[in-house]
C-alpha positions as CSV (number, residue, x, y, z in Angstrom):
1,X,-22.0,23.9,-57.4
2,X,-21.4,20.3,-58.6
3,X,-24.3,17.8,-58.3
4,X,-23.7,14.4,-56.7
5,X,-24.4,12.7,-60.1
6,X,-21.7,14.6,-61.9
7,X,-19.1,12.5,-63.6
8,X,-15.8,12.7,-61.6
9,X,-12.6,14.1,-62.9
10,X,-10.1,11.2,-63.0
11,X,-6.6,12.3,-61.8
12,X,-3.7,9.9,-62.5
13,X,-0.9,10.6,-60.0
14,X,1.7,8.4,-61.7
15,X,4.8,9.7,-63.6
16,X,4.3,11.0,-67.2
17,X,6.0,7.8,-68.6
18,X,3.6,5.6,-66.7
19,X,0.6,7.7,-67.8
20,X,1.7,7.5,-71.4
21,X,1.9,3.7,-71.2
22,X,-1.8,3.5,-70.4
23,X,-4.3,5.7,-68.6
24,X,-8.0,6.1,-68.1
25,X,-9.4,7.9,-71.2
26,X,-10.2,11.5,-70.4
27,X,-8.0,11.5,-67.2
28,X,-5.4,14.1,-66.4
29,X,-1.9,13.4,-65.4
30,X,-0.9,15.1,-62.2
31,X,2.2,13.3,-60.8
32,X,2.3,13.1,-57.0
33,X,5.6,15.0,-56.8
34,X,4.0,18.0,-58.7
35,X,0.7,17.9,-56.8
36,X,1.3,20.7,-54.3
37,X,2.6,23.1,-57.0
38,X,-0.1,22.3,-59.6
39,X,-3.3,21.4,-57.8
40,X,-4.8,24.8,-57.5
41,X,-4.2,25.5,-61.2
42,X,-5.4,22.1,-62.5
43,X,-8.0,21.4,-59.9
44,X,-9.6,24.8,-59.2
45,X,-13.0,23.5,-58.0
46,X,-12.6,22.2,-54.5
47,X,-16.1,20.8,-54.4
48,X,-15.9,18.9,-57.7
49,X,-15.9,15.0,-57.6
50,X,-12.3,13.7,-58.1
51,X,-11.2,10.1,-58.4
52,X,-7.5,9.5,-58.0
53,X,-5.6,6.5,-59.4
54,X,-2.1,5.1,-59.8
55,X,-0.6,1.6,-60.0
56,X,-1.9,0.1,-56.7
57,X,-3.7,2.9,-54.9
58,X,-0.7,3.9,-52.6
59,X,0.3,7.1,-54.3
60,X,-3.4,8.0,-54.9
61,X,-4.1,7.6,-51.2
62,X,-1.3,10.0,-50.4
63,X,-2.7,12.4,-52.9
64,X,-6.2,12.0,-51.6
65,X,-5.1,12.8,-48.0
66,X,-3.2,15.9,-49.2
67,X,-6.1,17.2,-51.3
68,X,-8.6,16.7,-48.4
69,X,-6.2,18.6,-46.1
70,X,-6.3,21.5,-48.7
71,X,-10.1,21.6,-48.6
72,X,-11.2,19.4,-51.5
73,X,-14.4,17.8,-50.4
74,X,-15.3,15.1,-52.9
75,X,-12.0,13.2,-53.3
76,X,-11.8,9.4,-53.5
77,X,-8.9,7.0,-54.0
78,X,-10.0,4.8,-56.9
79,X,-7.0,2.5,-56.6
80,X,-5.4,1.2,-59.8
81,X,-5.9,2.6,-63.3
82,X,-7.6,-0.6,-64.3
83,X,-10.0,-0.6,-61.4
84,X,-11.0,3.0,-62.1
85,X,-11.5,2.3,-65.8
86,X,-13.7,-0.7,-65.0
87,X,-15.8,1.2,-62.4
88,X,-16.4,4.1,-64.7
89,X,-17.0,2.0,-67.8
90,X,-14.1,3.7,-69.5
91,X,-11.3,2.5,-71.6
92,X,-7.5,2.5,-71.1
93,X,-5.8,4.8,-73.6
94,X,-2.2,4.3,-74.6
95,X,-0.2,7.1,-76.2
96,X,1.7,6.4,-79.4
97,X,5.4,6.0,-78.8
């Protein structure tokens, strides 16, 4: 069981190209259109803290609602990638082109 103080898993629901252009260091990319097919494999612990992010918070809100409907209990919409990085004290990582 996960403790409330556990560091959340950051899930970026943007496209792979958007993710490569800059994402929260340590986050995983799970594009919104692949969420239903990949969530159980990439997010097996339904009680783990998860923070979702995207560009503005719109896609991450859709993802959060879907995950909650699937029984995930500690899901939050962090909003933008920058907001999540700032809140967690993490850096934005850009992949080499």
